[in-house]
Residue frames relative to the residue before (quaternion, step in Angstrom):
aa qw qx qy qz dx dy dz
M 1.0000 0.0000 0.0000 0.0000 0.00 0.00 0.00
K 0.6468 0.5603 -0.2908 0.4279 3.52 1.01 -1.10
L 0.6592 0.5114 -0.2746 0.4780 3.62 1.00 -0.77
K 0.6104 0.5680 -0.3299 0.4428 3.48 1.09 -0.88
Y 0.7298 0.3816 -0.2436 0.5122 3.74 0.90 -0.70
Q 0.5477 0.5757 -0.4204 0.4380 3.74 1.07 -0.34
L 0.6903 0.5221 -0.3346 0.3729 3.59 0.67 -0.93
P 0.6915 0.4482 -0.3131 0.4721 3.70 0.79 -0.81
L 0.6137 0.5240 -0.3668 0.4629 3.59 1.09 -0.57
W 0.6327 0.5552 -0.2930 0.4535 3.51 0.97 -0.84
S 0.6602 0.5248 -0.2406 0.4805 3.52 1.08 -1.02
M 0.6907 0.4506 -0.2905 0.4853 3.50 1.07 -0.73
F 0.5887 0.5204 -0.4005 0.4713 3.56 1.04 -0.54
C 0.6320 0.5027 -0.3958 0.4373 3.71 0.76 -0.81
L 0.6523 0.5516 -0.3433 0.3904 3.53 0.80 -1.00
I 0.6825 0.4828 -0.2719 0.4767 3.54 0.95 -1.01
L 0.6229 0.4822 -0.3809 0.4841 3.66 0.94 -0.65
F 0.6747 0.5166 -0.3265 0.4140 3.63 0.68 -0.88
A 0.6443 0.4936 -0.3330 0.4799 3.56 1.05 -0.81
G 0.6196 0.5657 -0.3580 0.4098 3.55 0.96 -0.77
F 0.7122 0.4384 -0.2683 0.4780 3.54 0.82 -0.91
T 0.6236 0.4655 -0.3768 0.5025 3.72 0.88 -0.57
G 0.6460 0.5305 -0.3756 0.4001 3.61 0.89 -0.55
L 0.6377 0.5327 -0.2915 0.4739 3.54 1.28 -0.53
D 0.6425 0.5496 -0.3268 0.4224 3.51 1.12 -0.60
T 0.0484 -0.8074 0.5872 0.0309 3.59 -0.56 1.14
K 0.3047 0.7305 -0.5225 0.3171 3.56 1.10 0.73
T 0.0738 -0.7833 0.6166 -0.0301 3.40 -0.99 1.23
P 0.6778 -0.4717 0.3371 0.4522 3.69 -1.28 0.08
V 0.6606 0.4873 -0.3465 0.4539 3.63 1.21 -0.07
T 0.5261 0.6934 -0.3991 0.2883 3.65 1.15 -0.62
G 0.6465 0.4508 -0.3986 0.4689 3.57 -0.93 1.09
S 0.5443 -0.6025 0.4604 0.3589 3.46 -1.26 -0.38
W 0.1001 -0.8150 0.5707 0.0102 3.55 -0.91 1.01
M 0.1749 -0.7797 0.5939 0.0936 3.63 -1.06 0.69
H 0.0363 -0.7220 0.6905 0.0242 3.53 -1.36 0.69
T 0.0723 -0.8001 0.5955 0.0040 3.52 -0.90 0.97
R 0.0131 0.7374 -0.6746 0.0303 3.60 -1.41 0.68
G 0.8035 -0.1346 -0.0033 0.5799 3.41 -0.13 1.43
N 0.7814 -0.2754 0.1706 0.5333 3.57 -0.68 -0.86
E 0.5815 0.6021 -0.3964 0.3770 3.71 1.18 0.12
T 0.1566 -0.7947 0.5855 0.0336 3.46 -0.90 0.74
W 0.1047 -0.7489 0.6502 0.0737 3.56 -1.09 0.86
I 0.1079 -0.7803 0.6155 0.0257 3.60 -0.90 0.93
L 0.0706 -0.7569 0.6492 0.0248 3.57 -0.87 1.17
M 0.1361 -0.7375 0.6611 0.0201 3.49 -1.04 1.18
A 0.1205 0.8068 -0.5733 0.0770 3.55 -0.90 0.97
A 0.2799 0.7085 -0.6191 0.1908 3.46 -1.14 0.92
D 0.8453 0.1588 -0.1647 0.4828 3.51 -1.24 0.60
N 0.6601 -0.5831 0.2646 0.3927 3.51 1.06 1.01
Y 0.5840 0.4546 -0.3350 0.5831 3.50 1.40 0.81
C 0.0269 0.7939 -0.6074 0.0106 3.35 -1.25 0.69
M 0.1158 -0.7666 0.6180 0.1304 3.60 -1.32 0.37
I 0.1506 -0.7855 0.5982 0.0499 3.53 -0.90 0.96
A 0.1177 -0.7798 0.6146 -0.0183 3.54 -1.06 1.25
H 0.1502 -0.7661 0.6240 0.0334 3.56 -1.13 0.96
Y 0.2300 0.7995 -0.5206 0.1920 3.53 -0.47 1.09
D 0.2904 -0.7115 0.6040 0.2111 3.63 -1.33 0.06
A 0.2491 -0.8122 0.5055 0.1512 3.52 0.02 1.32
T 0.6126 0.5598 -0.3483 0.4360 3.68 0.90 -0.81
G 0.7546 0.3605 -0.1829 0.5169 3.59 0.79 -1.03
K 0.3783 -0.7339 0.4901 0.2794 3.61 1.20 -0.21
R 0.4937 0.6339 -0.4679 0.3680 3.58 1.01 0.80
F 0.2439 -0.7332 0.6208 0.1324 3.53 -1.25 0.79
F 0.2235 -0.8021 0.5307 0.1586 3.58 -0.71 0.84
K 0.7516 -0.2505 0.2607 0.5518 3.54 0.53 -1.29
T 0.1329 -0.7108 0.6839 0.0967 3.49 -1.47 0.23
F 0.1329 0.7542 -0.6430 0.0125 3.51 -1.22 0.34
G 0.0708 0.8065 -0.5815 0.0801 3.72 -1.19 0.48
G 0.2197 0.7475 -0.6154 0.1196 3.41 -1.69 0.13
F 0.7886 -0.3314 0.2617 0.4469 3.34 -1.32 -0.32
Q 0.0605 -0.8339 0.5486 -0.0008 3.75 -0.57 0.89
R 0.0821 -0.7761 0.6252 -0.0068 3.54 -1.11 0.72
I 0.2294 -0.7647 0.5908 0.1160 3.60 -0.88 0.92
E 0.1696 0.7935 -0.5682 0.1371 3.72 -0.78 0.96
K 0.8497 -0.1461 0.0794 0.5003 3.48 -0.59 1.09
G 0.7532 -0.4421 0.1673 0.4575 3.46 0.68 1.36
K 0.6137 0.5044 -0.3183 0.5173 3.68 1.14 0.41
L 0.1823 -0.7296 0.6506 0.1063 3.54 -1.15 0.85
Q 0.1885 -0.7707 0.6083 0.0214 3.41 -0.65 1.25
L 0.0239 -0.8150 0.5786 -0.0211 3.54 -0.65 1.27
N 0.1820 -0.7463 0.6346 0.0849 3.54 -0.92 1.13
Y 0.3026 -0.8069 0.4652 0.2024 3.62 -0.14 1.22
R 0.2361 -0.6937 0.6737 0.0957 3.40 -1.30 0.81
F 0.7910 -0.0486 0.0590 0.6071 3.63 1.21 -0.54
H 0.0022 -0.7349 0.6779 -0.0204 3.51 -1.32 0.56
S 0.4073 -0.7493 0.4778 0.2106 3.62 -0.47 1.19
D 0.7391 0.4117 -0.2517 0.4700 3.67 1.05 -0.74
D 0.8307 0.0831 -0.0221 0.5501 3.59 1.11 -0.56
K 0.3471 -0.7895 0.4921 0.1183 3.50 -0.21 1.43
S 0.5939 0.5832 -0.3334 0.4426 3.56 1.09 -0.63
K 0.6033 0.5484 -0.3834 0.4339 3.71 1.09 -0.26
T 0.4964 0.6593 -0.4188 0.3789 3.62 1.33 -0.28
G 0.7899 0.2138 -0.2314 0.5260 3.56 -0.63 1.20
T 0.6614 0.4670 -0.3439 0.4756 3.67 1.18 -0.11
R 0.3703 -0.7475 0.5190 0.1862 3.48 -1.25 0.14
D 0.0443 -0.7491 0.6558 0.0821 3.61 -1.18 0.71
V 0.2722 -0.7044 0.6293 0.1835 3.57 -1.38 0.49
F 0.0436 -0.7800 0.6243 -0.0012 3.50 -1.07 1.00
T 0.5254 -0.6321 0.4277 0.3761 3.53 -1.07 0.47
W 0.0435 -0.7830 0.6190 -0.0425 3.46 -1.29 0.63
N 0.1899 0.8066 -0.5409 0.1437 3.56 0.16 1.12
V 0.1301 -0.8190 0.5550 0.0654 3.79 -0.41 1.08
K 0.0334 0.7004 -0.7122 0.0332 3.54 -1.33 0.81
G 0.8231 0.0258 -0.0106 0.5673 3.48 -0.60 1.17
G 0.7463 -0.4048 0.2654 0.4569 3.56 -0.93 -0.73
K 0.6076 0.5029 -0.3235 0.5228 3.64 1.40 0.47
A 0.1432 -0.7527 0.6410 0.0445 3.46 -1.32 0.64
Q 0.3024 -0.6879 0.6263 0.2076 3.46 -1.37 0.74
S 0.1681 0.8110 -0.5490 0.1121 3.50 -0.78 0.88
D 0.3175 -0.7538 0.5374 0.2053 3.56 -1.15 0.31
L 0.1904 0.8286 -0.4899 0.1929 3.54 1.27 0.71
S 0.6559 0.5738 -0.2437 0.4255 3.49 1.30 -0.84
G 0.5047 -0.5747 0.3971 0.5073 3.46 1.52 -0.58
E 0.7222 0.2436 -0.1811 0.6216 3.61 1.30 -0.12
T 0.5050 -0.5851 0.5340 0.3427 3.70 -1.08 0.54
G 0.2897 0.7560 -0.5623 0.1685 3.48 -0.89 1.01
E 0.6101 -0.6020 0.3724 0.3560 3.52 -1.19 0.03
W 0.2079 -0.7291 0.6483 0.0703 3.52 -0.95 1.07
V 0.1670 -0.7961 0.5766 0.0768 3.55 -1.05 0.96
K 0.3478 -0.7438 0.4885 0.2951 3.69 -0.66 0.76
V 0.1803 -0.8157 0.5496 0.0059 3.44 -0.69 1.21
G 0.8214 0.0391 -0.0145 0.5688 3.67 1.07 -0.16
E 0.4470 -0.6496 0.5640 0.2452 3.64 -1.43 0.53
A 0.2232 -0.7582 0.5969 0.1382 3.47 -1.39 0.26
N 0.4085 0.7473 -0.3966 0.3426 3.57 0.65 1.19
N 0.6219 0.5566 -0.3992 0.3796 3.62 1.17 0.07
R 0.7932 -0.3740 0.2198 0.4273 3.53 -1.30 -0.07
M 0.6639 0.5527 -0.2410 0.4424 3.44 1.34 -0.63
T 0.5403 0.6761 -0.3551 0.3533 3.36 1.31 -0.63
G 0.6093 0.5616 -0.4404 0.3456 3.53 -0.91 0.88
I 0.5578 -0.5757 0.4957 0.3342 3.58 -1.36 -0.17
W 0.1090 -0.8099 0.5748 -0.0430 3.67 -0.43 1.27
R 0.1259 -0.7777 0.6117 0.0718 3.55 -1.16 0.70
I 0.4367 -0.6852 0.5018 0.2965 3.57 -0.82 0.88
T 0.1686 -0.8334 0.5237 -0.0523 3.44 -0.84 1.34
K 0.7848 0.0419 -0.0332 0.6174 3.45 1.34 -0.40
R 0.0632 -0.7903 0.6093 -0.0149 3.51 -1.30 0.83
R 0.3858 -0.6900 0.5620 0.2434 3.44 -0.91 0.86
E 0.0300 0.7455 -0.6654 0.0248 3.57 -1.00 1.02
G 0.7808 -0.0105 -0.0629 0.6215 3.58 -0.27 1.17
N 0.7584 -0.3490 0.2314 0.4995 3.48 -0.72 -1.06
D 0.5501 0.6270 -0.3338 0.4391 3.43 1.45 0.30
L 0.2378 -0.7424 0.6144 0.1218 3.66 -0.86 0.83
K 0.1019 -0.8480 0.5192 -0.0311 3.67 -0.07 1.50
D 0.3920 -0.6985 0.5381 0.2623 3.47 -1.06 0.79
I 0.2488 -0.7292 0.6258 0.1216 3.38 -1.29 0.64
K 0.2314 -0.8299 0.4972 0.1027 3.47 -0.08 1.40
L 0.5873 -0.5676 0.4576 0.3516 3.57 -1.19 0.75
A 0.0797 0.7772 -0.6082 0.1404 3.31 -0.98 1.21
P 0.6371 -0.4753 0.3426 0.5008 3.78 -1.07 0.16
R 0.6736 0.3991 -0.2845 0.5532 3.61 0.93 -0.79
R 0.2572 0.7514 -0.5882 0.1523 3.64 -0.65 0.96
T 0.3306 -0.6927 0.6034 0.2163 3.47 -1.42 0.32
L 0.0876 -0.7947 0.6004 0.0154 3.47 -0.90 1.11
K 0.1727 -0.7691 0.6093 0.0856 3.53 -1.27 0.49
F 0.1554 -0.7825 0.6018 0.0382 3.65 -0.43 1.24
L 0.0076 -0.7611 0.6486 -0.0099 3.64 -1.00 0.95
T 0.2043 -0.6668 0.7040 0.1344 3.44 -1.21 0.71
N 0.7402 -0.3773 0.2363 0.5039 3.68 -1.14 -0.39
D 0.8427 0.0670 -0.0698 0.5296 3.66 1.03 -0.41
R 0.6723 0.3910 -0.3258 0.5376 3.68 1.11 0.45
F 0.0986 -0.7673 0.6328 0.0321 3.33 -1.33 0.60
Q 0.0093 0.7587 -0.6510 0.0209 3.53 -1.35 0.55
W 0.1048 -0.7823 0.6077 0.0876 3.57 -0.93 0.95
A 0.0494 -0.7820 0.6199 0.0413 3.65 -0.94 0.46
A 0.1586 -0.7340 0.6471 0.1317 3.59 -1.09 0.91
I 0.0038 -0.8444 0.5138 -0.1520 3.33 -0.61 1.33
N 0.1816 -0.7469 0.6065 0.2032 3.62 -1.13 0.06
V 0.2797 -0.8458 0.4400 0.1132 3.57 -0.29 1.25
E 0.5943 0.5048 -0.3639 0.5094 3.52 1.51 0.24
T 0.7683 0.3799 -0.1723 0.4855 3.56 0.82 -1.07
G 0.4304 -0.6842 0.4851 0.3337 3.55 1.08 -0.73
E 0.4656 0.7065 -0.4322 0.3118 3.54 1.25 0.01
F 0.1668 -0.8088 0.5603 0.0646 3.42 -0.89 0.98
S 0.2243 -0.8387 0.4929 0.0570 3.57 -0.52 1.02
G 0.7789 -0.2968 0.2220 0.5058 3.65 0.97 -0.34
T 0.0359 -0.7661 0.6415 0.0168 3.59 -1.25 0.53
G 0.0152 0.7418 -0.6703 -0.0141 3.57 -1.41 0.28
G 0.1594 0.7867 -0.5909 0.0814 3.65 -1.16 0.45
G 0.0745 0.7421 -0.6591 0.0967 3.43 -1.46 0.10
T 0.6352 -0.4937 0.4265 0.4134 3.42 -1.25 -0.62
Y 0.1305 -0.7878 0.6009 0.0359 3.71 -1.38 0.53
T 0.1188 -0.7336 0.6612 0.1026 3.36 -1.38 0.30
F 0.0966 -0.7981 0.5948 0.0004 3.54 -1.14 0.82
K 0.2447 0.7712 -0.5437 0.2227 3.54 -0.18 1.35
D 0.8614 -0.0187 -0.0507 0.5051 3.63 -1.13 0.90
G 0.7624 -0.4099 0.1951 0.4611 3.52 0.83 1.15
V 0.6411 0.5095 -0.3323 0.4679 3.63 1.19 -0.06
Y 0.0716 -0.7994 0.5966 0.0044 3.55 -0.45 1.09
T 0.0309 -0.8291 0.5575 -0.0291 3.68 -0.54 1.27
E 0.1475 -0.7401 0.6516 0.0765 3.68 -0.98 0.90
T 0.1170 -0.6930 0.7052 0.0936 3.29 -1.43 0.73
I 0.3676 -0.7924 0.4626 0.1519 3.57 -0.60 1.25
G 0.1606 -0.8298 0.5289 0.0763 3.54 -0.55 1.05
F 0.7532 -0.0079 0.0042 0.6577 3.45 1.29 -0.56
F 0.0090 0.7728 -0.6329 0.0460 3.52 -1.40 0.57
S 0.2866 -0.8329 0.4351 0.1867 3.56 -0.35 1.19
R 0.6945 0.5359 -0.2577 0.4051 3.42 1.24 -0.41
D 0.7837 0.0655 0.0407 0.6163 3.40 1.40 -0.67
S 0.2619 -0.8188 0.4899 0.1449 3.60 -0.03 1.23
S 0.6171 0.5881 -0.3598 0.3794 3.58 1.07 -0.55
R 0.5700 0.6122 -0.3438 0.4268 3.44 1.30 -0.27
V 0.4864 0.6524 -0.4332 0.3875 3.73 1.31 -0.41
G 0.8068 0.2690 -0.2566 0.4592 3.35 -1.15 0.98
M 0.4789 0.6147 -0.4699 0.4149 3.72 1.22 -0.12
K 0.2253 -0.6928 0.6593 0.1860 3.47 -1.58 0.49
L 0.1191 -0.7946 0.5934 0.0478 3.56 -0.86 0.91
E 0.1060 -0.8010 0.5854 0.0664 3.59 -0.74 0.92
F 0.1197 -0.7884 0.6031 -0.0186 3.48 -1.12 1.00
N 0.3050 -0.6939 0.6045 0.2450 3.51 -1.17 0.52
D 0.0331 0.8096 -0.5761 0.1073 3.58 -0.25 1.37
R 0.0589 -0.7360 0.6712 0.0653 3.38 -1.84 0.17
L 0.3657 -0.6794 0.5852 0.2494 3.39 -1.33 0.34
D 0.0340 -0.8245 0.5648 -0.0024 3.53 -0.68 1.04
G 0.7379 -0.1673 0.0847 0.6483 3.71 0.34 1.11
P 0.8422 -0.1515 0.1597 0.4923 3.40 -1.00 -1.00
D 0.6498 0.5273 -0.2769 0.4723 3.74 1.32 -0.37
W 0.2761 -0.6910 0.6565 0.1235 3.48 -1.49 0.68
V 0.1534 -0.7800 0.6037 0.0601 3.53 -0.54 1.05
H 0.1174 -0.8358 0.5332 -0.0583 3.46 -0.61 1.41
T 0.1273 0.8164 -0.5507 0.1182 3.65 -0.37 1.00
G 0.3716 0.6721 -0.5658 0.3000 3.48 -1.24 0.78
L 0.5924 -0.5489 0.4623 0.3661 3.34 -1.38 -0.95
S 0.4983 -0.6652 0.4752 0.2887 3.59 -0.87 0.90
S 0.6993 -0.4654 0.3594 0.4064 3.38 -1.41 0.11
K 0.6462 0.4949 -0.2968 0.4994 3.55 1.35 -0.43
G 0.5247 -0.6161 0.4052 0.4253 3.63 1.42 -0.23
D 0.5100 0.6204 -0.4614 0.3770 3.70 1.01 0.16
P 0.4939 -0.6487 0.4908 0.3071 3.57 -1.01 0.79
I 0.0551 -0.7991 0.5982 0.0220 3.57 -1.13 0.87
Y 0.0186 -0.7304 0.6817 0.0390 3.51 -1.25 0.43
E 0.0846 0.7986 -0.5772 0.1482 3.47 -0.29 1.26
V 0.1683 -0.7242 0.6525 0.1462 3.56 -1.34 0.60
W 0.1174 -0.7811 0.6129 0.0219 3.55 -0.93 1.12
S 0.2153 -0.7706 0.5954 0.0733 3.67 -1.03 1.03
K 0.5047 -0.5889 0.5326 0.3389 3.41 -1.25 0.57
T 0.3915 -0.7549 0.4903 0.1908 3.60 -0.95 0.86
A 0.3733 -0.6108 0.6426 0.2733 3.42 -1.54 0.30
E 0.6925 -0.4914 0.3221 0.4186 3.58 -1.12 0.37
S 0.6745 0.5193 -0.2868 0.4394 3.46 1.06 -0.80
E 0.6771 0.4875 -0.2847 0.4720 3.60 1.26 -0.34
R 0.5881 0.5845 -0.3692 0.4198 3.66 1.18 0.02
């Protein structure tokens, strides 16, 4: 009799445990990094934690075209995007668009680029660096100054091997700049290779090396900027309200 009751209880425990783990998994059919190409033009979609950034550029010609992003949701082959910024049209901030997103294997059919085409998955989003970070402290002289959360904010989105930062205003829709590309982070050395930069195309192709570390929820970022200026910054993982 004792064994008779133990088995159902154990089965129930397993079901609860499984449900708990699946409830924590926010991975969707769009999570990761995706690429769409047309001639020399490239579109990169980065998605994780129900947020995404899309960048459109020509790395060969060192031309930046546009970027946009915000909160995303996948449902029944549709990608719903609630804009937090759009470099071409600030009036889109706070509005929503719906795009197609149909995944089969490591490829998707989508009209995110303005035309329906194939997007190929080029990276995952499941390491310690994955997420949306906000710059929260910066050294000025000998002082490390706090950067309080405000409508005007600088965010940096990382997947396992790609990055994009964007300086935006989530209330007015004003867009101040962006840059992105690929990165590596090994043995305390964080290296970025710039693939696009809205403010200065001459920086495209540059490799920037930093001495970085993760300190609890913070990412301490030190080295020289693309202009050669010394930097010491602290970035922190964001809550949804901070994006």
